[in-house]
N, C-alpha and C positions, 0 to 999 in steps of 0.2 A: 356686343352691347345690346341690353333688350330696347326695343324701341318700336314705336307705332309706324308701319307702314302705309302709304295712302297711293296706291297706282293710280294714273291719271283717269280722271273721270268716275272715279270709284265712288259708290255711294257711303261706303262707312270705312273707318281705322279698323285696319287688321292688326290684332294683338300679338306679333309675333315680333321676332329679331331680326334686325336689317339683312344679315347674311342670310337666314334660312328665307327670309321674303323674296329673295331676288332667283332663288333656285328651289323654290317650294320645298325644301328639306323637311324631314321630318326630325324633329329633336326631341329630348326626355332631359330634364334636369336645365334647362333654359330660365332659371329663375335668380333673381339676386339669394346670396346666401347658400346656393348649392354647390356640393362637392362634387359630384359626379355629373358630366356632359355626355351625350350621345346625341349626334350630329349627322344624319345620314342625307348628303346633297342630292337634289335633282339637277334636272338641266338650267343653265343659267338663261335667264331671261332678258333681254334688255328691254329699255323702255323708259317713260317717266314717273319717278316715285318721288314721293316726299315722305321724309323720316322726320318723326319728331320723338327727339329721346327722352322728352319728357321731364328732363331735370336740368341741371347746367353741366351735366355730362359731357365730353368732348364731342363736338361734331365730325372735327378731324379724323378722332380715333374710327369713329363710324363710317367716314370715306376712306380712308387709307386700308379697312379691311373689305370694302366690295368693291373699290376701284380696278385692283387686278383681274377679277372675275369676269365684271363687266366689259372690262379691255379687251378680254377674250373672245369677245361675240361678234358676229358679223354685221350688227347693226349698232348705231351709236345710242345713248342714255342721256337723260337730263335728270338730278337729283336737284330735290330741295330740302335740306337740312335745317333743323330747328335744335338748339340748344346750346351749351358753350361752345363759346369761338376763342376763347383765352382763357386756359386752364393751367392749373398747377401739374406738372410731371404730364404735359399732353403738347403734342406741336401747336403752334397759334395758326391762324390763316394766314398770316404772312408768313411764316416758314416755310409753308406747304407751297405757298404761290411761290414764293421768290427762292426757295432751297431746294426742296422736295421734288416738285413738278419737271423744272427745268432739267434735272440730271435725269429723269424719268423720261424725258423726251428725248433724250440722247440716245436713250434704249428704243425707241420706238414709240413708246406711250404717247397717247395725245388728249391731255386733260387740261382743263380749265377752271378756275374758282373763282366767283365774284362775291365780295362780302357785302349784305344787305342790310344788317345790323348786328351790332355788338352783343355778345352775351356772357356776362360775368358770373361767377361763382357769389353768392349762393341762388341768385334767381334765374340765371340763363337768358332764354328768351331771346337767343341769337338767330341769325338766317343766314344762310351762306346758299348760293345757287351754283352748282358743278355740272359740268357737261365733260361725257366720256365719248370717244371716238375710240372704234376697231384699231387695235395695236398695228403699227406697221413694221416695215422692215428696219432696224436700227443696228447701232454699233455696239460693239462691246467698250464699255466704260472704264477707261484708265485714268484715274487719278492719282498718281503718286508725286508728282510734283505740284506743289501750291504756287500759286501766282502771287504777285506781289499785292501787298496791303495798299490799297487805293483809300480810303478812308474808314473812320471810325464814328459813330454817331449813335444817339441813343433816344428811343422816343418812349413816352410815360402815357398810358392812356388811364383817364380818370373817370370814374360814373359816380355821381352821388357822394363824392367825398370833397374836402375843403382842399382848396388849391394848392396850401401849403407843404400838402404830401406829396404832390409833384414837383414842387420846390425842391423837398428835401430828396427826392430821387423818385420812389415807388414805394407801394405798399402790399403788405399780406396781412390779413388779419391778424391781431394779437403779437405781431413781430415790427419793432421800429423799422421806419422807411430805410434808415441808414443801411441798417444790419441786411436788409434784402438785397440791396443796392451793392454791398460790398459783396456779399455771397455771388451775385452775377458777375460783379468785377473778377471775383479771383478764379470763375469758372470761365471766362472770356480769356484772361491772362494766360492759363495755362495752355488753352487750346493754342493760342499765338504763340507761344514761347518754345512749343512743340514743334510747329513748323509744319504741322501734317495738313491735308487738304480736307478732311472729312471730321468733323467732330464726332463724339461718341454717342451723341442721341441719333444724328442722322445715318451713324453706321448701322444700326440695327435694322433702321428703316428700309435701307438700299437693299437688303439681302434677299427679299423675296422677288422683287423688279427684276433684278440680277439673274435670280435664277429661273424665272420665266422668259426672259430675253435671251440676250447674247452673252450674256455673264459680264466678267470685268473683274479688275482688283482697283484698292484705293487706300492711300495711307492714313491712318488714323491713331487717337490714342488706345491705350490699352483696352482691350474687347472688354465692353461691360458683360454682366450676367444676362443681361436681355440680348444683347448680340450673341453670345455662346448658346442661350437658350433657342431664340430663333433659327439659328444654322442647324442645329440639333432638330429640331422639328423638320423644316424643311427638307431635311435628308431622309426622312422617313417618307416623304411622299413624291421627291422627285431626285432623277439621277443627275447629281451634282457632287463636284467635288469642292470642300470648303476648308481654306488652308489660312492659317495664321503665322507670321514670322516677325523677330523683331528686327527692325532698321536701325534704332539706336535709342537714346534715353529718352524716354515716353513717346516713342516712334514705334507703330506697327503697320505692318501691311496685310490687309483680308483681302483673300482673293475667293472668288465664287465661279466655277467653269461647270458647263455642261459636259456629261462624258458623252454626248453626242458632238454633231458638227456646230460649229458656231460661228458666225460672219464677224469679219472684222474692218473696218474702215478707218479712215482718217478723221480726226475731228474738224 
């Protein structure tokens, strides 16, 4: 995702994409609408960076792009991200903080995020601060059995809209609030009924951290096109085995194993 990167104490904004900036990559075609992209990475440099997406684009997708690379450095990094914090078709800050990062921590990754200001489509303007430590020794992540359901709750975030929209549940521009809430409810119910540990969206986000760390397996819904594409790309770069198997109706197992040795330990 194109973004302006401001290293700590830098006098000016560097017009480069976030991934390229942290490693001094040489790129061609890294522009909106380009059909061809060349990315030649250099050495990843930890440090303090400020990333301004420049639009309401997802700050969390930027973070998920650069977090694995910065985690493999020998020194910590601090990132201040500006842009969208709650976006359609992208993980929200709460999802990354409460679901994604805790599972990465079990793999040895050490990262934290703090929401400073919300940013919604189409204006953006959100701010999130992230800290990333060097990856440590972790365990293989095995999440086949899902724990008992503890509670159900829903939160509606409202900005510059009438309160009745929140009372009718939630809203998307041009779509009735009840329909948006209904679509969410259907997706949640499908996940709960399947009795799997990981939902379809988190499944594709876990593949790269698993491949870089000790590997593991988890139960999920049928692998999406995102999951299958991620697995195919990762196998081009890393020596891993990616396997899927059917456990039952709406239940699949997804496993990522390194072809080398991998440490395993108890939860």
